[in-house]
N, C-alpha and C positions, 0 to 999 in steps of 0.2 A: 434490530431496533424497530420498534413499532411507532409509526408516524400517522397522525390524523391528517388525511388529505385535505380537509377543510382549511388547515393552516397554511397551505400552499397559496401564496399571494396571486398566483396565476389563475386561480379559480375565483378571485374577486368577491369572496364572501357569498358565493352562490350555493355552497354546500352546507348542510347543517353540521355543526360540530358534533363529534362523538358518534358518527354514523358509519363513515367509510375510512378504512385504514390500509396501509401497506407496510411490508417488512423489508428491511435492508440490512445486510451485514455492515459492520462499522468500517470506517476508513482503514485500508490495509488489506490483508488477505485472510479469508476465513473459509466458511463452508462446512459440510458435514465431516464428522470424525467417525471412523469405523475401524474395528480391530480385525476385520476380515471381509471377504466378499459378502455382499448383501443379495440374497436370492431375489428373483423376479417376483415371486409371490409375496415376500416380505415388503418389497418396495410398493407393490400395488395395495397391500393392506394398509401400510403406513399412509400412502397418499389418500386413500379413501377416508381414513380416520382424521388425518390432518385437514383434508378438504372440508369435511363436515364441521370440524372445530372452527376453521377459518370463517366459513360462511355464517356460522352462528355468532361470530364476533365482528362481522362486517369487514373482514380482511380480504382485500380484493386481489392482491398479488404479492410476490416477494422477489427481491433482486439480490443476487449472490455474487460476491467476488470470491473465486476459488483460490486455493493456495498452490502456487507453482511447485513447491517442494513436495507437497503431499499428493499432487495430481488427483485431488479428490473430486474433480469434475467427472472422473470416470467411475466413481464408487456407486452412484445411484442414478443411472441414465434415465430411468423412467420418471424421476421426480423433477427434472429440470430440462428446459430448452437451453442449450449452451452455445456460446459463440467465442471463438478465439479473438482476443483484442490485440495483443502485441507480445513481444518477447520480453523476458526479464533476464537478469544475469546472476549466476551463482558461482562462488569461488569454492573450489575444493580445498578444504583446510586440513587435509590429512597430515601435512607437515609443511614447515616453512620452505623447504626445498621445492615441493610441488607447487606452492603458491607462487614462488618466483618463476619457476619453469613455465607455468601457464600464462603469465603476463606477457604482453607483447613488448617488443624491444623498446619502443618509445616510452612506455610506462615505466619499464625498469630504469631507463635513463632519468625520468622525472623523479622517481623515488630517490635515486642517488643525488640528483640535483638538490632536492629538499634537504637531504642529510648534509650535503656540503654547505648549504646556506644556513646551517645551524638551527633547523626546525627540530623541535622535540615534541614527543607525543606523551600525553598522560591520560590515564583513565581515572574518572572520579564518579562518586555516586550520582544517580540521576537527580537527586534533590538539588545539586549544585548547578542549576540551569540558568542562573542569573546572567552570566556572561554570554550564554548562548542566544538569548532572546533577541538582542539587537542585531547580532550577526545573521541570524536566520531571517529576520524581517528584511534586512538589507539585501540578502541574496534573493528572496522572493521578488522584491521590487525590481532588482536588476534584471531578473529573468522574465519579468512581465507575467508572473504566475497569476492564475485566477484567484478570486477571493476565497475559493474553497480551501486553498493551501495556507491562508493566513489564520493561524490558530491563536486564540486569545490566551492570556496568562493562566486562566483557570485550567486550560487543557494541560499546560506544563506542570502546574501544581498537582494535578491528578496523577501525573507519572509517579509520584512518590508511592502510590499504591502498588506499583510494580517494582519497588526497589530491589527485590531479590532476583529480578529477571530483567533489569534495565540498568544502563549506565550511560555516561557521556564520555566520549574521547575528545580531548582538546589538543589542538596544535598550538605551540608557542614559538615565538621568535623574540629573542632578547627579553624574555620574561612576559611578553604580552600575548594574550590569547588572540589568535588570528583566524582560527577555524574550529569547528566543532561538529559533532554528530551524535545523535541519540541512537543507541543500539538496544535491541531486545535480544534475549538469549535464553536457552534452556540447556539441557545436557547434550542435545543433538544438533541444534541449529542456532545461528546468530542471524539477526535481521537488521539491516540498515534502515532506520526509520526516517529521521529528519536530519538535514545537514545544512551547513552554511559556511561561507568563507568571506572575510573582509576583502572587498573588491581590490584594493590596492596591493594586497599580498598574494593575489592569485598567481602572479608570475613566479613566485617561489615554490609553487606546487605543494602547498601544505596538505591538500585533500588527498593527493596521491600517496603521500607518506602515511597519512592518518589511516586510510583504508588498508594499506599494506600492513601496518603495525597492528591494527585491529584484527586482521585475518591471522596474523602470527600469534596473537594472544588467544584467539579462538582455538587454534591448533594446540596451544599449550594447555587449554582447558579440556581438551578431548572432544571438542565440537568438530563435526565432520563437514558441515556446509555453512557457508556465510552468504546469505541471500542479499543481493544489492538492490533488487527490484528493477524497474524499467525507467523509461523517461516519462515526461508529461504527455508527450505524443509519440507516435511510432517513429523510431529511428531519428529522434531529435538529438541535440547536442549532449543532453544529460545521458541518454542511452549510449551514445558514442563514447563518453567518458567511462562509463561503467564496463563496457564490453572489453576495454583494454586490460581488465584484470583477469580475464579468463577467455582465451580464444575459443574454447570449446564449452563455454558455460551457459549457453542459451537455454531458457526454459519458457514454456508458453504460459501466459496469463490469460485465463479463461473466465468469462462472466456468464451468468445464467439467470433465468427467471422461471417462476411458476405462476401461471394464471389460475387463481383459486376461485374466482367468480367471473366467468367469461362475459356474462351479460353486463355486469357493472363495469368491467374493464373496457368494453366497447363503448358503453354509455359515457364514461369519463373522457374517453378519447374524443367522442363526438362533442361533448360539452366544451372541451378545450378549443375545438375548431369553431364552435359557435361564438365563444368569447373572444377569439383572436383569429381574424380572417386570414392572417399570414401564417398561422400554424399549419405545419405539414403533418397530417395525421399518419402519413406513411414514413415518418422519420426513422432513423436507424437506431434510436434508443430502445433498450430492452423493455423499458416501461414508458411507452410513447407519451402518455398524458403528463409525465413529469418533465418532458423536454422544454 
C-alpha cells in the first residue's frame, strides 16, 4: 500500500502533500512470491531498477510483513533488512488423527468439554458477518487491543470480494451464536484471520472446538496447513492459546524493510525529533519516523 507521509499527523502538516511516500504490505502476511531461487544478479538488477523507480516517485522506504508458511524472507535477502519478530503457530491438517495427536492434553480436554456442553460448529459464507461484528468488538475491548485491531464495517463488507476464498465459522449453544472466526483459504493453506467469543461463554470453550472443527474441515478439503498466526505481543495469552493446537507447530514471523532514499529517510527521522523532543530516533521500529 502506498501512503503519503504528509498525511501522518505526527508530522503536523510540515511536509508538502504528494512529495514523500512509503510502502507497506497490508495487515496480515505477505511479501514476495517466487517460483524458484532468485539469483544474486537478478536481485541486484531488480533492486537497482526498483530503487530508480521509487526515487522518481518520492518513495522513501518500504515495510514488509513476510509469510511464515512461505518463509519468503529467505527468497531475496539482498532486497530487505529483516528482523525476527515472534513465533506463530501452524496446525498440520494432513488428517483429523494428526490434528488431535498434536494437540496438548489440556486442549483435547477443552474440545471434549465444549462437545459435552452442547456447542455446535457451522461454516457459513463470509457475507454472513452480521453476528460476528459485536462479538469481535467485545473481544477486542476485553483484551484491551489497540485501535489498530478495531476494523470498521466497511472492512467486513469488503470481505465479500474474497467469497471464494473466505468463510466464517460460528459456534452455537442452544441456537445462539457465541463465537466466530473469519478464515481465509486456498487449495494448500487455511489462515485464521479474525475471531471473537462472547465473554460469558468463554468457560464453555467454544473457540477450542471451533478451531479443532475448522482444522478437521481443512483436512477434508485437502488443505495441508492451517495457520493460526501469533499473539498481539510475544508469548502473550493469545499465543499461549494457539500453541495448544500443535506442540511442534511454531513458525517464525519475520518483518523487513528496504530504505529506498537513505538521505530522505534520515531527514524524516530528524524532522520527527525536531517536532517531538520525546521522540527516540533510535527506536526499534523498522521505519523509525513512523513510530
